[in-house]
Z-matrix of the N, CA and C atoms (Angstrom, degrees):
N
C 1 1.442
C 2 1.519 1 110.36
N 3 1.320 2 113.83 1 169.77
C 4 1.454 3 120.62 2 179.54
C 5 1.514 4 108.17 3 -126.18
N 6 1.311 5 116.90 4 144.99
C 7 1.461 6 121.69 5 178.11
C 8 1.534 7 108.89 6 -90.36
N 9 1.330 8 115.26 7 133.06
C 10 1.457 9 121.11 8 -175.53
C 11 1.515 10 110.27 9 -127.03
N 12 1.331 11 116.53 10 141.31
C 13 1.462 12 121.41 11 179.39
C 14 1.518 13 108.85 12 -138.38
N 15 1.333 14 115.93 13 117.42
C 16 1.462 15 121.54 14 179.71
C 17 1.524 16 111.10 15 -89.39
N 18 1.326 17 114.50 16 154.79
C 19 1.462 18 120.98 17 173.82
C 20 1.526 19 108.09 18 -154.16
N 21 1.323 20 115.36 19 163.54
C 22 1.452 21 119.99 20 173.49
C 23 1.510 22 116.43 21 105.90
N 24 1.316 23 117.76 22 -2.81
C 25 1.448 24 119.15 23 178.60
C 26 1.520 25 111.24 24 -70.20
N 27 1.336 26 115.60 25 173.55
C 28 1.451 27 119.79 26 178.59
C 29 1.508 28 112.28 27 163.07
N 30 1.312 29 115.13 28 -165.50
C 31 1.463 30 122.97 29 -179.53
C 32 1.522 31 109.12 30 -105.97
N 33 1.327 32 116.33 31 130.89
C 34 1.458 33 121.12 32 -179.36
C 35 1.519 34 108.81 33 -143.86
N 36 1.309 35 116.47 34 151.40
C 37 1.459 36 120.51 35 176.96
C 38 1.525 37 110.52 36 -79.19
N 39 1.305 38 115.17 37 155.16
C 40 1.458 39 120.30 38 176.84
C 41 1.531 40 110.28 39 -55.27
N 42 1.324 41 114.76 40 137.09
C 43 1.459 42 120.50 41 -176.63
C 44 1.511 43 113.44 42 92.44
N 45 1.316 44 117.08 43 -11.15
C 46 1.450 45 121.54 44 -178.52
C 47 1.523 46 112.81 45 -83.85
N 48 1.332 47 114.77 46 -173.79
C 49 1.465 48 121.52 47 -176.46
C 50 1.517 49 111.14 48 -131.60
N 51 1.309 50 115.04 49 152.40
C 52 1.462 51 122.43 50 172.54
C 53 1.513 52 108.47 51 -143.41
N 54 1.327 53 115.32 52 155.64
C 55 1.453 54 120.89 53 174.92
C 56 1.517 55 108.71 54 -124.98
N 57 1.313 56 116.23 55 120.29
C 58 1.458 57 122.19 56 176.11
C 59 1.518 58 109.62 57 -98.98
N 60 1.317 59 115.56 58 139.23
C 61 1.460 60 120.83 59 177.37
C 62 1.515 61 109.94 60 -122.78
N 63 1.315 62 114.93 61 151.13
C 64 1.459 63 121.51 62 178.70
C 65 1.524 64 107.61 63 -135.93
N 66 1.332 65 115.65 64 118.03
C 67 1.461 66 121.38 65 178.00
C 68 1.513 67 109.27 66 -95.99
N 69 1.331 68 116.67 67 132.31
C 70 1.454 69 122.11 68 -176.69
C 71 1.522 70 110.86 69 -114.39
N 72 1.331 71 115.42 70 144.58
C 73 1.457 72 121.35 71 175.20
C 74 1.513 73 108.59 72 -149.41
N 75 1.328 74 116.63 73 157.25
C 76 1.459 75 120.31 74 179.84
C 77 1.514 76 111.36 75 108.56
N 78 1.300 77 117.42 76 -112.55
C 79 1.462 78 122.31 77 179.45
C 80 1.528 79 108.90 78 -60.83
N 81 1.314 80 115.60 79 152.78
C 82 1.451 81 120.60 80 -175.95
C 83 1.522 82 111.91 81 -57.98
N 84 1.302 83 115.50 82 115.89
C 85 1.464 84 121.47 83 -178.09
C 86 1.514 85 111.25 84 -62.05
N 87 1.331 86 115.32 85 -28.94
C 88 1.456 87 119.72 86 -173.77
C 89 1.523 88 113.02 87 -66.07
N 90 1.310 89 118.09 88 -20.68
C 91 1.458 90 120.07 89 -177.79
C 92 1.520 91 113.14 90 -110.19
N 93 1.319 92 117.23 91 11.46
C 94 1.458 93 121.04 92 -179.35
C 95 1.516 94 111.66 93 -103.77
N 96 1.321 95 115.19 94 133.67
C 97 1.456 96 120.21 95 163.93
C 98 1.524 97 107.45 96 -77.83
N 99 1.330 98 116.18 97 145.55
C 100 1.457 99 120.84 98 -177.32
C 101 1.513 100 110.21 99 -122.64
N 102 1.318 101 115.54 100 142.87
C 103 1.458 102 119.35 101 -179.06
C 104 1.513 103 112.05 102 -137.64
N 105 1.320 104 114.41 103 159.24
C 106 1.463 105 122.36 104 171.73
C 107 1.523 106 108.05 105 -119.84
N 108 1.310 107 114.85 106 134.16
C 109 1.454 108 122.92 107 175.92
C 110 1.520 109 107.97 108 -128.24
N 111 1.314 110 115.97 109 164.57
C 112 1.462 111 119.51 110 176.50
C 113 1.506 112 110.27 111 -142.48
N 114 1.322 113 114.51 112 155.46
C 115 1.459 114 120.30 113 179.58
C 116 1.517 115 109.29 114 -141.96
N 117 1.311 116 115.38 115 118.11
C 118 1.455 117 122.08 116 176.17
C 119 1.525 118 109.17 117 -92.06
N 120 1.320 119 118.14 118 157.39
C 121 1.472 120 120.52 119 -179.54
C 122 1.520 121 111.81 120 -55.44
N 123 1.335 122 115.23 121 130.25
C 124 1.452 123 120.12 122 177.55
C 125 1.512 124 115.13 123 78.19
N 126 1.324 125 116.41 124 3.59
C 127 1.462 126 119.63 125 -178.72
C 128 1.523 127 110.71 126 -120.33
N 129 1.329 128 115.67 127 162.25
C 130 1.446 129 120.23 128 176.95
C 131 1.527 130 110.88 129 -76.92
N 132 1.325 131 114.72 130 157.48
C 133 1.454 132 119.41 131 176.14
C 134 1.534 133 109.12 132 -66.84
N 135 1.334 134 115.66 133 133.19
C 136 1.457 135 118.82 134 -176.47
C 137 1.523 136 111.35 135 -125.89
N 138 1.315 137 114.36 136 152.14
C 139 1.452 138 122.52 137 179.81
C 140 1.526 139 109.92 138 -70.29
N 141 1.340 140 115.66 139 140.86
C 142 1.458 141 121.23 140 176.18
C 143 1.527 142 110.31 141 -117.01
N 144 1.335 143 116.69 142 -56.37
C 145 1.462 144 120.37 143 -177.00
C 146 1.518 145 109.42 144 -160.98
N 147 1.332 146 116.53 145 157.44
C 148 1.457 147 120.86 146 177.44
C 149 1.522 148 109.72 147 -151.12
N 150 1.330 149 114.60 148 156.62
C 151 1.456 150 120.94 149 178.64
C 152 1.523 151 107.93 150 -138.46
N 153 1.323 152 116.79 151 138.38
C 154 1.457 153 121.16 152 -175.71
C 155 1.525 154 111.77 153 -72.78
N 156 1.322 155 114.98 154 171.74
C 157 1.462 156 120.34 155 -174.42
C 158 1.515 157 112.53 156 -59.97
N 159 1.330 158 117.32 157 -33.03
C 160 1.459 159 120.00 158 -177.88
C 161 1.533 160 112.69 159 -101.80
N 162 1.326 161 116.26 160 6.31
C 163 1.458 162 120.11 161 179.86
C 164 1.509 163 114.53 162 75.40
N 165 1.326 164 117.01 163 3.30
C 166 1.451 165 120.17 164 -175.36
C 167 1.508 166 114.82 165 -79.78
N 168 1.327 167 116.54 166 -18.18
C 169 1.472 168 120.63 167 -179.25
C 170 1.511 169 110.21 168 -131.15
N 171 1.318 170 114.89 169 140.22
C 172 1.457 171 120.94 170 173.72
C 173 1.521 172 108.52 171 -132.89
N 174 1.304 173 115.71 172 158.10
C 175 1.453 174 121.62 173 178.24
C 176 1.524 175 107.97 174 -144.95
N 177 1.320 176 116.41 175 142.41
C 178 1.458 177 121.52 176 -178.41
C 179 1.520 178 110.34 177 -132.86
N 180 1.306 179 115.56 178 146.69
C 181 1.460 180 120.29 179 169.83
C 182 1.523 181 108.49 180 -65.77
N 183 1.315 182 116.44 181 146.31
C 184 1.459 183 120.17 182 -179.69
C 185 1.523 184 111.68 183 -56.53
N 186 1.308 185 116.60 184 -33.87
C 187 1.460 186 121.05 185 -175.68
C 188 1.525 187 113.39 186 -68.42
N 189 1.344 188 117.72 187 -16.30
C 190 1.464 189 120.10 188 -177.11
C 191 1.528 190 112.59 189 -119.25
N 192 1.322 191 117.78 190 -4.86
C 193 1.463 192 120.47 191 -179.57
C 194 1.522 193 110.84 192 -57.10
N 195 1.326 194 114.49 193 134.27
C 196 1.454 195 120.08 194 -179.83
C 197 1.517 196 113.87 195 85.10
N 198 1.316 197 117.12 196 -10.71
C 199 1.477 198 120.92 197 180.00
C 200 1.528 199 112.06 198 -115.56
N 201 1.334 200 116.90 199 -35.67
C 202 1.458 201 122.20 200 -177.91
C 203 1.526 202 110.06 201 -108.50
N 204 1.328 203 115.94 202 148.31
C 205 1.460 204 121.73 203 176.57
C 206 1.526 205 109.08 204 -136.42
N 207 1.324 206 116.36 205 130.06
C 208 1.458 207 121.40 206 177.11
C 209 1.523 208 108.68 207 -104.20
N 210 1.333 209 115.83 208 140.72
C 211 1.457 210 121.00 209 177.91
C 212 1.520 211 108.63 210 -147.71
N 213 1.338 212 116.08 211 164.23
C 214 1.455 213 119.48 212 179.27
C 215 1.513 214 109.99 213 -136.30
N 216 1.324 215 115.01 214 150.94
C 217 1.468 216 122.56 215 -178.88
C 218 1.519 217 107.15 216 -125.41
N 219 1.338 218 116.18 217 107.89
C 220 1.463 219 120.26 218 -176.27
C 221 1.532 220 111.31 219 -71.30
N 222 1.288 221 117.86 220 -29.34
C 223 1.463 222 120.46 221 179.20
C 224 1.522 223 111.41 222 -67.67
N 225 1.337 224 116.29 223 -31.86
C 226 1.463 225 120.89 224 -177.84
C 227 1.521 226 112.47 225 -103.85
N 228 1.348 227 117.50 226 1.42
C 229 1.468 228 121.11 227 -176.87
C 230 1.527 229 110.52 228 50.17
N 231 1.301 230 116.31 229 51.08
C 232 1.459 231 119.56 230 -176.49
C 233 1.522 232 111.63 231 -140.49
N 234 1.299 233 114.78 232 158.39
C 235 1.456 234 122.35 233 174.51
C 236 1.521 235 107.55 234 -129.22
N 237 1.314 236 115.78 235 142.83
C 238 1.458 237 121.60 236 -175.00
C 239 1.521 238 110.23 237 -125.29
N 240 1.315 239 115.46 238 142.69
C 241 1.459 240 121.60 239 173.65
C 242 1.524 241 107.44 240 -118.29
N 243 1.327 242 115.59 241 110.28
C 244 1.454 243 121.13 242 175.95
C 245 1.527 244 108.30 243 -88.66
N 246 1.315 245 116.72 244 123.55
C 247 1.458 246 121.35 245 -176.16
C 248 1.524 247 109.04 246 -119.01
N 249 1.314 248 116.05 247 119.09
C 250 1.457 249 122.28 248 179.41
C 251 1.524 250 109.85 249 -118.82
N 252 1.319 251 115.41 250 164.56
C 253 1.469 252 121.83 251 177.74
C 254 1.524 253 110.93 252 48.69
N 255 1.301 254 115.97 253 48.53
C 256 1.459 255 120.74 254 -175.52
C 257 1.517 256 111.50 255 -65.04
N 258 1.329 257 113.94 256 146.37
C 259 1.459 258 122.33 257 -179.42
C 260 1.523 259 109.28 258 -120.78
N 261 1.317 260 117.96 259 156.83
C 262 1.472 261 119.47 260 177.56
C 263 1.527 262 112.38 261 -55.87
N 264 1.328 263 117.48 262 -32.13
C 265 1.465 264 120.06 263 -179.75
C 266 1.526 265 112.96 264 -72.62
N 267 1.327 266 117.55 265 -5.46
C 268 1.465 267 120.84 266 173.27
C 269 1.528 268 111.49 267 -82.66
N 270 1.306 269 117.12 268 -6.68
C 271 1.467 270 120.99 269 179.83
C 272 1.517 271 110.62 270 -61.97
N 273 1.336 272 115.87 271 126.12
C 274 1.470 273 121.20 272 -177.08
C 275 1.526 274 108.43 273 179.67
N 276 1.328 275 114.71 274 171.33
C 277 1.459 276 120.33 275 166.18
C 278 1.527 277 106.66 276 -87.77
N 279 1.316 278 116.33 277 127.93
C 280 1.461 279 121.97 278 -178.11
C 281 1.525 280 109.22 279 -102.76
N 282 1.333 281 114.59 280 131.81
C 283 1.451 282 121.86 281 -177.53
C 284 1.525 283 110.61 282 -117.89
N 285 1.307 284 115.15 283 140.02
C 286 1.460 285 122.90 284 171.57
C 287 1.523 286 107.35 285 -95.09
N 288 1.332 287 116.66 286 143.44
C 289 1.451 288 121.05 287 -178.89
C 290 1.519 289 110.47 288 -143.69
N 291 1.342 290 115.79 289 156.80
C 292 1.455 291 120.91 290 -178.43
C 293 1.529 292 110.44 291 -136.94
N 294 1.308 293 115.53 292 149.71
C 295 1.457 294 123.00 293 173.86
C 296 1.515 295 107.19 294 -154.57
N 297 1.350 296 117.30 295 157.93
C 298 1.462 297 118.65 296 -179.16
C 299 1.525 298 113.61 297 -65.14
N 300 1.303 299 114.83 298 130.30
C 301 1.452 300 125.88 299 166.39
C 302 1.521 301 117.35 300 64.56
N 303 1.331 302 119.12 301 -81.06
C 304 1.466 303 120.20 302 -165.54
C 305 1.516 304 112.56 303 -95.37
N 306 1.311 305 115.18 304 154.53
C 307 1.456 306 120.42 305 -177.71
C 308 1.526 307 111.12 306 -90.82
N 309 1.311 308 115.18 307 146.62
C 310 1.457 309 122.58 308 170.16
C 311 1.516 310 107.30 309 -138.52
N 312 1.307 311 115.95 310 173.36
C 313 1.462 312 121.10 311 178.00
C 314 1.525 313 111.78 312 -107.26
N 315 1.321 314 117.27 313 4.32
C 316 1.467 315 122.30 314 -172.72
C 317 1.510 316 110.33 315 -98.83
N 318 1.315 317 119.08 316 120.70
C 319 1.469 318 120.56 317 -176.94
C 320 1.534 319 114.17 318 -55.87
N 321 1.327 320 118.31 319 -40.37
C 322 1.455 321 119.57 320 -175.08
C 323 1.533 322 112.66 321 -68.77
N 324 1.317 323 117.69 322 -12.71
C 325 1.464 324 121.00 323 177.34
C 326 1.529 325 112.36 324 -78.06
N 327 1.327 326 117.34 325 -13.97
C 328 1.455 327 121.99 326 -179.73
C 329 1.531 328 108.76 327 -94.90
N 330 1.327 329 116.98 328 134.33
C 331 1.465 330 119.95 329 -173.60
C 332 1.527 331 113.92 330 -104.41
N 333 1.323 332 117.88 331 -4.55
C 334 1.463 333 120.77 332 178.56
C 335 1.525 334 109.07 333 -133.96
N 336 1.328 335 115.15 334 137.74
C 337 1.468 336 120.81 335 -176.34
C 338 1.524 337 110.50 336 -137.07
N 339 1.319 338 115.17 337 145.69
C 340 1.449 339 120.88 338 170.57
C 341 1.511 340 110.78 339 -84.11
N 342 1.325 341 115.54 340 -179.81
C 343 1.466 342 121.15 341 -177.48
C 344 1.527 343 112.39 342 -83.15
N 345 1.301 344 116.97 343 -16.83
C 346 1.455 345 120.92 344 177.75
C 347 1.520 346 112.67 345 97.87
N 348 1.317 347 115.27 346 154.54
C 349 1.456 348 122.00 347 176.06
C 350 1.528 349 108.81 348 -137.60
N 351 1.319 350 115.95 349 136.75
C 352 1.463 351 120.75 350 -174.73
C 353 1.528 352 110.89 351 -81.11
N 354 1.316 353 114.95 352 132.56
C 355 1.461 354 122.02 353 171.67
C 356 1.521 355 107.49 354 -120.61
N 357 1.324 356 116.05 355 124.06
C 358 1.458 357 121.40 356 179.31
C 359 1.522 358 109.16 357 -124.57
N 360 1.337 359 115.54 358 124.28
C 361 1.460 360 121.12 359 -179.07
C 362 1.522 361 107.46 360 -113.40
N 363 1.311 362 116.53 361 118.39
C 364 1.460 363 120.89 362 -178.98
C 365 1.527 364 109.98 363 -92.67
N 366 1.327 365 114.66 364 148.16
C 367 1.476 366 119.72 365 -178.62
C 368 1.509 367 111.61 366 -88.76
């Protein structure tokens, strides 16, 4: 497994932007696909975005396409989620996750998780 630590959450007004970061340590970052998921109160954890081990493939939930961008920095062993045009429905705890090589949208396919960071978007 890999140890993950998220940062960058906070309170923002609708239409604003936030950048979430996830620092990875442990298992070789170079061979891990990385994903972001979120969970709102009373709801199941849902897929947000993912990037493959080599950065060649990305995938986004329909609800965030065109607004969110996932990227990774191999020098810093980190993955970033840039969130623009935020909406109140984006409010949730955001989790970083890792799994070997290929990306999926299914939470149970990821074997390492961070503790989460709260994102709150006010209307």
